[in-house]
C-alpha positions in Angstrom: 223.7 101.2 70.5 220.6 98.8 70.9 217.8 99.8 68.5 215.5 98.2 71.7 216.6 100.5 74.2 215.9 103.3 71.6 212.3 101.8 71.1 212.0 101.4 74.7 212.7 105.0 75.5 210.5 106.1 72.5 207.5 104.2 73.7 207.5 105.7 77.4 207.9 109.4 75.6 204.6 108.5 74.1 202.8 107.0 77.0 203.8 110.4 78.9 202.0 112.4 76.1 199.0 110.1 76.3 198.9 111.1 80.2 199.0 114.8 79.3 196.4 114.4 76.8 194.2 112.2 79.3 194.6 115.0 81.9 194.0 117.9 79.5 191.4 116.6 77.3 188.5 116.1 80.4 185.3 117.4 79.5 186.3 118.4 76.3 183.7 120.1 73.5 184.3 121.2 69.9 185.1 124.6 71.6 187.8 123.1 73.3 189.0 121.3 70.3 189.0 124.2 68.2 190.4 127.5 70.3 191.0 125.9 73.9 188.0 127.9 75.2 190.5 130.7 74.7 191.8 130.1 77.8 195.5 129.0 77.1 198.1 130.9 79.1 200.0 133.0 76.7 203.8 132.3 78.2 202.9 128.4 77.7 201.6 129.0 74.0 204.7 131.0 73.2 207.2 128.4 74.8 205.3 125.4 73.1 205.2 127.3 69.7 209.0 127.4 69.6 208.6 123.3 68.9 206.2 123.9 66.4 208.5 126.6 64.9 211.6 124.7 64.5 210.3 121.1 64.0 212.1 118.2 63.1 213.6 120.2 59.9 215.5 122.5 62.4 216.5 119.6 64.4 218.3 117.8 61.9 218.0 119.8 58.6 219.4 123.2 59.9 222.6 122.2 61.5 223.5 120.2 58.5 223.2 123.1 56.1 226.4 124.9 57.7 228.7 122.2 56.0 227.9 124.3 52.5 226.0 127.7 53.5 227.9 128.4 56.8 225.3 130.2 59.0 223.7 131.5 55.6 220.3 130.3 56.9 220.4 133.0 59.7 219.5 135.6 56.9 216.2 134.3 56.8 215.6 134.1 60.7 216.1 137.9 60.6 213.7 138.3 58.2 211.3 135.7 60.6 211.9 138.5 63.1 210.5 141.0 61.0 207.6 139.2 60.0 206.4 138.4 63.8 206.1 142.1 64.4 203.8 142.4 61.1 201.5 139.3 62.5 201.7 140.7 65.9 200.5 144.1 65.2 198.5 144.3 62.0 197.2 140.6 61.7 196.1 139.5 65.5 194.2 142.7 66.7 191.9 141.8 63.3 191.4 138.3 64.2 190.4 139.1 67.7 188.2 142.0 66.7 186.1 139.9 64.4 186.5 137.0 67.1 187.5 134.6 64.6 187.4 130.5 65.2 189.0 129.9 61.5 191.2 133.0 60.4 189.6 132.6 56.7 186.3 133.6 57.9 187.7 136.8 57.6 188.2 136.5 53.6 184.6 135.4 53.6 183.4 138.7 55.9 185.4 140.8 53.5 185.6 139.3 49.9 182.9 136.7 49.7 182.3 132.8 49.7 184.5 132.1 46.8 187.8 133.9 48.4 186.8 132.3 51.7 186.6 128.7 50.3 190.0 129.5 48.3 191.9 130.5 51.3 190.9 127.6 53.0 192.0 125.4 50.6 195.0 126.7 49.7 195.9 126.7 53.7 194.8 122.8 53.4 197.1 121.7 50.6 200.1 124.2 51.9 199.8 122.8 55.4 199.5 118.8 54.3 202.5 119.1 52.1 204.8 121.3 54.3 203.9 119.0 57.7 203.9 116.1 55.9 207.4 116.8 54.6 208.8 117.9 58.2 207.0 114.3 59.3 208.7 112.0 56.6 212.0 113.9 57.7 211.8 112.6 61.1 210.1 109.2 60.6 213.0 108.5 57.9 215.5 109.0 60.6 213.8 106.8 63.2 213.6 104.3 60.3 217.2 104.0 59.5 218.8 104.1 62.9 216.2 102.0 64.9 213.5 99.9 62.8 215.6 99.2 59.6 217.2 97.1 62.8 214.3 95.5 63.9 213.0 94.7 61.0 209.9 97.0 60.8 208.9 98.3 57.1 208.9 102.2 56.7 204.9 101.8 56.4 204.4 100.2 59.4 206.6 103.0 61.5 204.9 105.7 59.5 201.3 104.2 60.2 202.1 103.7 64.0 203.6 107.1 64.6 200.5 108.5 62.9 197.8 106.3 65.1 200.0 107.9 68.1 199.4 111.2 67.2 195.3 110.6 66.6 195.3 109.1 69.9 196.5 112.0 72.0 194.7 114.9 69.7 191.4 113.5 68.7 189.5 114.6 71.8 191.0 117.3 73.5 192.6 119.2 70.5 194.2 122.7 71.0 193.8 122.5 74.6 196.1 119.6 74.7 198.5 120.7 72.2 199.3 123.8 74.1 200.7 121.5 76.9 202.1 118.9 74.8 203.9 121.4 72.8 205.2 122.8 76.1 206.9 119.5 77.0 208.1 118.9 73.9 209.9 122.2 73.0 211.4 121.4 76.8 212.8 118.1 75.6 214.0 119.9 72.2 216.0 122.2 74.1 217.4 119.5 76.3 218.8 117.5 73.4 220.3 120.6 71.8 222.1 121.9 74.8 223.3 118.6 75.8 224.6 117.8 72.3 226.3 121.0 72.0 228.0 120.7 75.3 229.4 117.3 74.9 230.7 118.0 71.5 232.3 120.9 72.9 233.8 119.0 75.9 235.1 116.4 73.7 237.2 118.6 71.4 238.4 120.5 74.2 236.5 123.5 73.2 235.7 126.7 75.4 232.8 129.0 73.9 235.4 131.6 72.5 237.8 128.6 71.0 234.6 127.5 69.4 233.7 130.5 67.9 237.5 130.7 66.6 237.5 127.1 65.3 234.1 128.0 63.1 235.7 130.8 62.2 239.0 129.3 60.7 236.5 127.0 58.6 234.4 129.7 57.5 231.5 128.5 59.5 230.4 131.8 60.3 229.9 133.5 57.0 226.2 134.8 57.2 225.6 137.5 54.6 225.7 136.3 50.6 226.5 139.6 48.5 225.9 137.8 45.4 222.5 139.3 44.3 222.3 136.7 41.6 222.5 133.6 43.9 219.0 132.3 45.6 220.3 133.2 49.5 221.3 136.6 48.5 221.1 138.6 52.0 218.3 141.1 50.8 216.4 138.3 49.3 216.5 136.2 52.3 215.8 138.7 55.1 212.6 140.1 52.8 211.8 136.7 51.7 212.1 135.5 55.4 209.9 138.1 56.8 207.0 137.2 53.8 207.5 133.7 54.7 206.2 134.4 58.5 203.5 136.6 57.8 202.7 134.1 55.3 203.5 130.6 57.2 202.5 132.0 60.8 200.2 135.1 60.3 198.0 133.2 57.8 198.4 129.9 58.7 195.0 128.3 60.9 197.5 126.3 62.4 200.0 128.7 64.2 196.9 131.1 64.8 194.8 128.7 66.2 197.0 128.9 69.0 197.4 132.3 69.4 193.7 133.1 69.1 193.3 130.1 72.2 195.1 132.9 74.4 192.1 135.3 76.5 193.0 138.4 74.7 195.0 140.4 71.7 198.0 141.9 74.4 198.9 138.6 75.5 198.9 136.9 72.1 201.1 139.9 70.9 203.4 138.9 74.0 203.3 135.5 72.9 204.3 136.1 69.2 206.8 138.7 70.3 208.2 136.3 72.8 208.3 133.6 70.3 210.4 135.8 67.8 213.1 136.3 70.2 213.3 132.8 71.3 213.1 131.2 67.6 215.9 133.4 67.0 218.1 132.3 70.0 217.5 128.5 69.2 218.1 128.6 65.6 221.5 130.5 66.0 222.6 127.4 68.8 221.2 124.9 66.1 223.8 126.5 63.5 226.5 126.6 66.0 226.2 123.0 66.9 226.2 122.3 63.0 229.7 123.8 63.0 230.5 122.1 66.3 229.3 118.3 64.2 231.1 119.3 61.1 234.4 119.8 63.1 233.5 116.5 65.3 233.2 114.7 62.0 236.6 116.1 60.6 238.5 114.7 63.6 237.5 111.5 63.1 238.6 111.3 59.4 235.7 113.3 57.8 236.6 115.2 54.6 234.5 117.2 51.8 234.8 116.5 48.4 233.8 117.7 45.3 232.1 115.0 42.6 230.4 115.0 39.4 226.4 114.3 39.7 224.1 113.8 36.7 226.9 115.9 34.7 226.9 118.5 37.8 229.7 119.6 40.6 228.4 118.4 43.8 229.8 118.8 47.6 229.6 115.8 49.5 231.2 115.3 53.1 233.0 111.6 53.5 232.8 109.5 56.6 234.1 105.9 57.0 233.0 106.0 53.3 229.4 107.5 53.7 228.2 111.1 52.4 226.7 112.5 55.3 226.3 116.1 54.2 223.3 117.7 55.3 220.1 116.4 56.8 222.4 112.9 57.6 224.9 114.6 60.0 223.5 115.1 63.1 222.0 111.4 63.4 225.0 110.1 62.0 227.2 111.6 64.5 224.4 111.0 67.2 224.1 107.3 66.9 227.8 106.1 65.6 230.3 108.2 67.3 228.8 109.6 70.5 227.9 107.8 74.1 224.7 106.1 74.0 223.3 108.4 76.7 223.6 111.0 74.2 221.9 109.0 71.0 219.0 108.5 73.6 218.8 112.4 74.3 219.0 112.9 70.9 216.0 110.6 70.2 213.8 112.1 72.6 214.9 115.5 71.0 213.8 114.6 68.1 210.5 113.0 68.4 209.7 116.1 70.2 210.5 118.0 67.2 208.5 115.4 65.2 205.1 115.4 67.3 204.4 119.5 67.7 204.7 119.9 63.6 202.5 117.0 63.0 199.8 116.9 65.8 199.1 120.8 65.1 198.5 120.6 62.0 196.5 117.4 62.1 194.1 119.6 64.5 194.3 122.8 62.4 193.6 120.8 58.9 190.5 119.0 61.1 189.7 122.8 62.1 190.0 124.2 58.8 187.8 121.4 57.0 184.9 121.3 59.4 184.6 125.1 60.1 185.5 126.6 56.5 184.5 123.8 54.0 181.8 122.1 55.7 180.5 124.8 57.7 180.4 122.7 61.0 179.8 125.9 63.2 177.5 127.6 60.8 175.1 124.3 60.3 172.6 124.1 62.6 170.7 121.0 61.4 173.1 118.7 63.4 173.4 118.8 67.1 176.8 118.9 69.0 177.0 115.1 68.8 176.7 114.6 65.5 179.1 117.5 64.8 181.5 116.1 67.2 181.5 112.5 65.1 182.1 114.8 61.7 185.1 116.1 63.5 186.6 112.9 64.6 185.8 111.6 61.3 187.7 114.4 59.4 190.2 113.9 61.7 191.2 110.4 60.8 190.6 111.4 56.8 193.7 113.7 57.1 195.3 111.3 59.0 195.2 108.9 56.0 196.3 111.7 53.6 199.1 112.4 55.5 200.5 108.5 55.6 200.0 108.9 51.8 202.2 111.6 51.8 205.0 110.7 54.0 205.5 107.6 51.7 205.2 109.6 48.7 208.3 111.9 50.4 209.9 108.6 51.0 209.7 107.4 47.4 210.9 111.1 46.2 213.8 111.3 48.7 215.8 114.3 49.2 218.9 115.4 51.0 218.0 118.5 52.6 213.7 118.8 53.4 214.5 122.3 54.5 214.7 123.4 50.8 211.8 121.8 49.8 209.7 123.3 52.3 210.7 126.9 51.8 210.0 126.2 47.8 206.7 124.4 48.5 206.0 127.4 50.7 206.7 129.8 47.6 204.1 128.2 45.6 201.1 127.4 47.8 201.1 130.3 50.5 201.4 132.8 47.7 197.8 133.0 46.8 196.8 133.2 50.6 199.3 136.1 50.9 197.8 137.9 47.7 194.2 137.3 49.0 194.6 138.8 52.6 197.0 141.4 50.9 194.1 142.7 48.7 191.4 142.3 51.2 193.5 144.6 53.9 195.1 146.8 51.7 192.0 148.1 48.9 188.3 148.7 49.3 187.4 147.1 46.5 185.1 144.4 46.2 185.1 140.8 43.9 182.0 139.6 42.5 183.3 137.0 39.8 183.4 133.8 41.9 184.9 131.9 39.0 187.5 133.7 38.4 189.3 134.1 42.1 190.4 130.3 42.5 191.7 130.4 38.8 194.0 133.5 39.4 195.0 131.6 42.4 196.0 128.5 40.1 197.7 130.6 37.6 200.0 132.5 39.9 201.8 129.5 41.2 202.0 128.4 37.5 203.2 131.5 36.3 205.9 131.4 39.5 207.3 128.3 38.5 207.9 128.7 35.0 209.9 132.0 35.8 211.6 130.2 38.5 212.4 127.2 36.0 214.0 130.0 33.5 215.2 132.8 35.7 218.9 131.7 35.2 218.7 131.6 31.6 216.6 134.9 31.1 218.0 137.2 33.8 221.9 136.3 33.3 222.4 134.3 36.3 219.9 135.3 38.4 218.2 132.6 40.9 215.3 133.0 42.3 214.8 131.6 46.3 212.8 132.4 49.0 211.2 135.6 46.7 209.4 133.2 45.4 206.5 133.7 47.7 206.6 137.5 47.3 206.2 137.0 43.8 203.8 134.6 43.7 201.3 136.9 46.2 202.2 139.9 43.8 200.7 138.0 40.6 197.6 137.0 42.9 197.1 140.2 44.1 197.4 141.7 40.5 194.6 139.4 39.3 192.6 140.0 42.0 192.8 143.6 41.3 192.0 143.2 37.6 188.4 141.8 38.4 187.5 144.1 41.2 185.3 146.9 41.0 184.6 149.7 42.9 185.6 150.7 46.2 183.2 148.5 48.4 183.9 147.6 52.2 186.9 148.8 53.9 188.7 146.8 56.6 187.8 150.1 58.6 184.4 149.4 57.8 184.7 145.8 59.5 186.5 146.8 62.6 
């Protein structure tokens, strides 16, 4: 397929985004950028957030997991569903009652300045690493299959894509993103359905036959009953619930869109709708993953065990290339399917790229301006000065994104989804501990120095335990429950340095 043709469609798609951004950002203010003037339609937010929650990781990485893990990833998705209910009926009412622009302002009112700044900084670290890992995954696919053939260096690709994101987010912020996410989610779903139906048709499979074929190759296996495994089903479900609570309910990017909805009831509708739709879409992605491996096998692909650095490793070879994991979907789409399917794939892929990056960039700008700089509280700056500060912060975070993507390129990994879940365990744990302490206890924190220290020590202890768990606990491997352990250690540390009963959450509400 011609790289120039693909590039033309990518450029046309970007022009469409710019048109939407221009239309939605007219007469915008800082309030428009931060929370969309609290006028977002909940149905648009729910639909658009599918793209944000799925991202390029789901589009590329989740189908690739089926080759080794079957439908095991859906265990985590079941946990996500449970976590969304906690976010909808515990956290959202709290945020709306306190009329928050930044959700970390809750920590300021409940636990003081040190907890507030610590929570905001951990969000900034968490979202920066997670968003750039997702961004790297999609940019790398674009680079390998389009830009390398055109002689464009990886750093130039990264720079241009970030410049695109800056151009359509720096003015309209959340108001623009609600509409662009809706557009992007539509392209993601179109790409998913078209690829799924084409492969089924090529393999002459009906829905029932597809199900039987996936079952015969053991791809439908979902529940992992090995309690020592990192993917044990109870760990995955419980860990998935806490991942949603932390990465959605305690994440400024995800909550920024929710609290842009007019009232809490509509925001709750958005959250429950999202939980159902996400489960359905991920299940279809897993089905597509199984079909991709079946299609590759029909072209001569085969699994084989190899020794890598003294360890047994599973590979899937097709035409001499190992395409297991993140590589299988793009390899099949570009090399074995008709050009029109490749174009649809690339549009779906870049639609998965932008929601995870534009929302993160906007949320990080909002959090840094509001929580760290104190932009809304400072009365010495006029509206124009505040706008200039916000734009400067936006550009700085874009530069940080650029550096992080380059670092991920140097590291390189076959499955980015594993990196993202592991990073979340370390970086969102302290946030989980801080919010849990504030909501579940009536105690106060006065030692401002020890709060960030505890939030740094807890992940360090978790890392040490994770590295030695198999040796200490007879082969037991820590998986997604790392986040829970991290949050619990943070909670215990905060409890030790706390005193009295202090203000309860009931008093605040």
